[in-house]
C-alpha positions in Angstrom: 42.4 -28.6 32.0 40.5 -26.0 34.0 38.7 -23.3 32.1 40.4 -19.8 32.0 38.9 -17.4 34.4 39.0 -13.7 33.7 39.7 -11.1 36.4 36.7 -9.2 37.7 36.6 -5.5 36.9 36.1 -2.8 39.4 32.4 -2.6 38.5 32.0 -6.4 39.4 31.7 -7.5 35.7 33.9 -10.0 33.9 35.2 -9.1 30.5 36.1 -11.5 27.7 37.8 -10.4 24.4 36.8 -11.9 21.1 39.2 -11.6 18.2 37.5 -10.2 15.1 40.4 -10.3 12.6 42.8 -7.9 11.0 41.4 -4.4 10.2 43.8 -2.1 8.3 46.7 -4.5 9.2 45.9 -4.4 12.9 44.4 -7.1 15.1 40.8 -6.0 16.2 39.0 -7.3 19.2 35.5 -6.9 20.7 34.9 -7.1 24.4 31.8 -8.6 25.9 30.8 -8.5 29.6 28.9 -10.7 32.1 28.2 -10.7 35.8 29.7 -14.2 35.9 32.4 -16.0 33.9 29.7 -18.3 32.5 27.6 -15.4 31.3 30.6 -13.6 29.7 31.8 -16.8 28.0 28.3 -17.4 26.6 28.2 -13.9 25.1 31.6 -14.5 23.6 30.4 -17.7 22.0 27.3 -16.0 20.6 29.5 -13.4 19.1 31.7 -16.1 17.4 28.6 -17.9 16.1 27.5 -14.7 14.5 30.9 -14.3 12.9 30.6 -17.8 11.5 27.3 -16.9 9.9 29.1 -14.0 8.1 27.7 -11.2 10.3 29.9 -8.1 10.3 30.1 -7.5 14.0 31.4 -3.9 13.4 28.0 -3.0 11.9 25.9 -4.3 14.8 26.3 -1.1 16.7 25.3 1.1 13.7 22.2 3.1 14.6 18.8 2.0 13.3 18.5 5.5 11.6 21.7 4.7 9.7 20.3 1.5 8.2 16.9 3.1 7.6 18.6 5.8 5.5 20.7 3.2 3.6 17.4 1.4 2.8 15.8 4.6 1.6 18.7 5.4 -0.7 18.4 1.9 -2.2 14.7 2.4 -2.9 15.0 5.9 -4.5 16.0 4.5 -7.9 13.7 1.5 -7.7 10.2 3.0 -7.2 8.2 6.0 -8.4 8.4 9.4 -6.7 5.0 8.9 -5.2 5.9 5.4 -3.8 9.1 6.7 -2.5 7.3 9.6 -0.7 5.0 7.1 1.0 7.9 4.7 2.0 9.9 7.7 3.2 7.1 9.1 5.4 6.5 5.6 7.0 10.2 5.1 7.6 10.4 8.6 9.2 8.0 7.5 11.9 10.1 4.5 12.7 13.3 6.6 12.7 11.7 8.9 15.3 10.7 6.0 17.5 14.0 4.2 17.3 16.5 7.1 17.0 18.3 6.0 20.1 18.5 2.3 19.1 21.2 0.4 17.3 20.1 -1.8 14.5 20.7 -4.9 16.7 19.0 -3.5 19.8 15.4 -3.3 18.4 13.3 -6.1 19.8 9.8 -7.4 18.7 8.3 -6.0 21.9 9.6 -2.5 21.0 8.0 -2.7 17.6 4.7 -4.0 18.9 4.5 -1.2 21.4 4.9 1.3 18.5 2.2 -0.4 16.5 -0.1 -0.3 19.5 0.5 3.4 19.8 -0.1 4.0 16.1 -3.3 2.0 16.4 -4.5 4.4 19.0 -3.3 7.6 17.3 -1.7 8.2 13.9 1.0 11.1 14.1 -0.2 12.5 10.8 -4.0 12.5 11.2 -4.4 12.5 15.0 -6.9 9.6 14.5 -6.7 5.8 15.0 -4.7 4.1 12.3 -6.6 1.7 10.0 -5.4 -1.9 9.8 -4.4 -1.5 6.2 -2.1 1.4 7.1 -0.6 -0.4 10.1 0.3 -3.3 7.8 2.1 -0.8 5.5 4.1 0.5 8.5 5.0 -3.1 9.5 6.0 -4.1 5.9 8.3 -1.2 5.4 10.0 -1.9 8.8 10.4 -5.5 7.8 12.1 -4.4 4.6 14.5 -2.2 6.5 15.6 -5.1 8.7 15.8 -7.4 5.7 18.1 -4.9 4.0 20.3 -4.9 7.0 20.3 -8.8 7.1 21.2 -8.9 3.3 24.2 -6.6 4.1 25.3 -8.9 7.0 24.6 -6.3 9.8 22.2 -8.6 11.7 20.9 -12.1 11.4 17.4 -11.7 12.8 14.4 -9.7 11.7 12.5 -8.5 14.8 9.5 -7.3 12.7 8.9 -10.7 11.1 6.0 -11.8 13.3 4.5 -8.4 14.2 0.8 -8.0 13.5 -1.7 -5.2 13.9 -4.1 -5.4 16.9 -7.1 -7.7 16.2 -9.6 -4.9 16.7 -7.8 -2.6 14.3 -10.3 -1.0 11.9 -10.5 -2.7 8.5 -10.7 -0.1 5.8 -11.9 -2.3 2.9 -12.6 -0.4 -0.3 -16.1 -1.2 -1.3 -17.3 -2.2 -4.7 -20.4 -0.6 -6.2 -23.7 -2.6 -5.9 -25.5 -3.8 -9.0 -27.9 -0.9 -8.7 -25.1 1.7 -8.5 -23.4 0.1 -11.5 -26.6 0.4 -13.5 -27.0 4.0 -12.5 -23.6 4.9 -13.9 -24.3 3.2 -17.2 -27.7 5.0 -17.6 -27.0 8.4 -15.9 -26.2 11.1 -18.6 -23.8 13.6 -17.1 -20.5 15.3 -18.1 -18.7 13.0 -15.7 -20.2 9.8 -17.2 -17.4 9.2 -19.6 -14.8 9.2 -16.7 -17.0 7.0 -14.4 -17.7 4.5 -17.2 -14.0 4.3 -18.1 -12.8 3.7 -14.6 -15.5 1.3 -13.6 -15.2 -0.8 -16.8 -11.4 -0.8 -17.3 -10.0 -0.5 -13.8 -7.7 2.3 -14.8 -6.1 4.4 -12.1 -6.8 8.2 -12.2 -3.3 9.0 -13.5 -3.6 6.3 -16.2 -7.0 7.7 -17.2 -5.6 11.2 -17.3 -2.9 10.2 -19.8 -5.1 8.0 -21.9 -5.3 9.0 -25.6 -8.0 8.0 -28.0 -5.3 6.3 -30.1 -4.6 4.0 -27.1 -8.1 2.4 -27.6 -8.4 -0.4 -30.1 -12.2 -0.4 -30.8 -12.0 -3.4 -33.1 -10.3 -5.7 -30.6 -11.8 -4.1 -27.5 -8.6 -3.3 -25.8 -6.9 -0.4 -24.1 -3.1 0.1 -24.1 -1.9 1.5 -20.8 1.6 2.8 -21.6 1.8 6.0 -19.4 0.4 7.7 -16.4 0.2 11.4 -15.2 2.0 12.5 -12.1 -0.2 15.2 -10.5 2.7 16.4 -8.2 5.2 17.0 -11.0 2.6 17.7 -13.7 4.4 15.4 -16.1 3.8 12.1 -17.8 5.5 9.0 -16.5 5.5 5.2 -16.8 2.5 3.4 -15.3 2.7 2.3 -11.7 5.3 -0.4 -11.2 6.9 0.7 -14.5 5.0 -1.8 -16.6 2.8 -1.2 -19.6 -0.2 -3.5 -20.0 -3.0 -4.3 -22.4 -6.5 -4.4 -21.0 -9.4 -6.2 -22.5 -12.6 -4.2 -21.8 -16.3 -5.1 -22.2 -18.4 -4.2 -25.3 -20.6 -1.9 -23.3 -17.6 0.5 -22.7 -16.4 0.3 -26.3 -20.0 1.0 -27.6 -20.3 3.9 -25.2 -16.9 5.5 -26.2 -17.6 5.1 -29.9 -20.5 7.5 -29.6 -18.6 10.1 -27.5 -17.5 13.3 -29.2 -13.7 13.7 -29.5 -12.6 17.3 -28.8 -9.1 16.5 -27.6 -6.5 13.8 -28.1 -7.1 12.9 -24.5 -10.1 10.7 -23.6 -10.9 12.5 -20.3 -10.6 16.3 -20.2 -11.7 19.1 -17.9 -14.7 21.3 -18.4 -12.5 23.7 -20.5 -11.2 20.8 -22.6 -7.7 20.7 -20.9 -5.8 17.8 -19.3 -7.3 16.8 -16.0 -5.7 18.1 -12.8 -6.2 16.7 -9.2 -8.7 19.6 -8.6 -10.6 18.9 -11.8 -11.0 15.2 -10.8 -12.2 16.2 -7.3 -14.8 18.7 -8.7 -15.9 16.2 -11.3 -16.7 13.6 -8.7 -18.4 16.1 -6.4 -20.6 17.3 -9.3 -21.4 13.8 -10.5 -22.4 12.5 -7.0 -24.4 15.6 -6.2 -26.4 15.3 -9.5 -26.8 11.6 -9.1 -28.1 12.1 -5.6 -30.8 14.5 -6.8 -31.9 12.0 -9.5 -31.9 8.8 -7.5 -32.3 10.1 -3.9 -36.0 9.6 -3.6 -36.7 13.0 -2.0 -40.2 13.6 -0.7 -40.1 17.2 -1.8 -38.7 18.3 -5.2 -35.1 19.4 -4.7 -33.0 21.8 -6.7 -29.1 21.7 -6.7 -29.1 25.5 -6.7 -31.4 25.8 -3.6 -29.9 27.8 -0.7 -30.1 24.7 1.6 -27.9 21.9 0.4 -29.8 18.7 -0.3 -29.2 15.8 2.1 -27.1 12.9 0.7 -29.6 10.1 0.2 -27.4 7.8 -1.8 -24.1 6.3 -0.6 -21.1 8.3 -2.1 -18.2 6.5 -3.6 -14.5 7.3 -4.5 -12.6 6.8 -7.8 -10.9 3.8 -6.2 -14.3 2.2 -5.5 -14.8 2.2 -9.3 -11.4 0.4 -9.8 -12.3 -2.0 -7.1 -15.6 -2.6 -8.8 -13.9 -3.7 -12.0 -11.9 -6.2 -10.0 -15.0 -7.4 -8.3 -16.8 -7.9 -11.6 -14.0 -10.0 -12.9 -14.3 -12.2 -9.9 -18.0 -12.5 -10.4 -17.4 -13.4 -14.0 -15.1 -16.2 -13.0 -11.9 -14.6 -14.5 -8.7 -16.3 -13.3 -6.8 -14.4 -10.7 -3.6 -14.2 -12.8 -5.6 -12.7 -15.7 -7.2 -10.3 -13.2 -3.7 -9.3 -11.9 -2.6 -8.4 -15.5 -5.8 -6.4 -16.1 -5.5 -4.5 -12.8 -1.7 -3.9 -13.2 -0.9 -5.3 -9.8 2.9 -6.0 -9.5 2.3 -8.8 -7.0 -0.4 -11.5 -7.5 -0.9 -11.5 -3.7 -2.6 -8.1 -4.1 -5.2 -9.5 -6.5 -5.5 -12.7 -4.6 -6.3 -10.9 -1.3 -9.2 -9.1 -3.1 -10.5 -12.4 -4.5 -10.2 -14.1 -1.1 -12.1 -11.2 0.5 -14.8 -11.5 -2.1 -15.0 -15.3 -1.6 -15.7 -14.7 2.1 -18.4 -12.1 1.3 -20.0 -14.5 -1.2 -20.2 -17.3 1.4 -21.7 -14.9 3.9 -24.3 -13.7 1.4 -25.2 -17.3 0.5 -25.7 -18.2 4.2 -27.8 -15.0 4.7 -30.0 -16.0 1.8 -30.4 -19.5 3.2 -31.4 -18.0 6.6 -34.0 -15.8 4.9 -35.4 -18.9 3.0 -35.6 -21.0 6.1 -37.2 -18.3 8.2 -39.8 -17.8 5.4 
């Protein structure tokens, strides 16, 4: 029997109707078009295959923005306010780029083009986007498409194989050197308590802000992390990822804290003995690094912190997250298992801890080869 041929339309295309089923008691069809009968039949067959897979064809033409908003609504009750703010800001960029696209029209080449543009210039900073941030953008986009797949709107994730450009800047958080760690342990300063705590426990700033003396078990050398402080809402909340944890800390931290004066229920307080704010944390670090620079900077001429001309920075500054990263690094150096390290750091996904350990392994191998080169050259 000869195959059915459809009549050409006025525009030269051939239309084929595909039966979708009953909707509100009425038969519903979708029309596909092709420049030839073969092309139109092929599109119709592709549509039927999608239906066989359970894809809701009526959702295919929903806008990308619609599904991005559905995804954001689903995340709002799952993550903290801070995490949601980050996810929302990343999703907003994708919504702007794909506001004219349906959810099924976005192709990998469209996504790669956006990533390449973000690599050149970030819309929020006006500077090139670091590799770590690009990966965050890609991951959130993948999650949007996965959400649409789970809800049978599409059957393919176009962001699955997208990667940042190879020459994207790697913004690895550094760990303090052995010399820098020793300085923190020996340098007497108002900020020493905070620096020692963060470096030797791996606490986040919010967790350190909410930490009470009663959370520290001096006998068993542990710290209970049961809450965190949200600097935006100025309120206590559950720790990141919503999980409490028990951290084992080294004796050097316990011995140091035992000797510290307790003037507040909170372990870390501001200069006027109140709960730490974001501004207080910023000023504390600035003061600490400034004074440490004057002590260890090896200045040729004696330098005073109150001199009219600001002293040059002779030591390498660090951030609070560098201290947390240092704690993870020290666990790696001590041979602590990655799953134990994950629990200590409070990472929700072991991949996060594993990526740090993998990076440290590479550094360790490079250092070993460098030492071998130096030995052979000598």
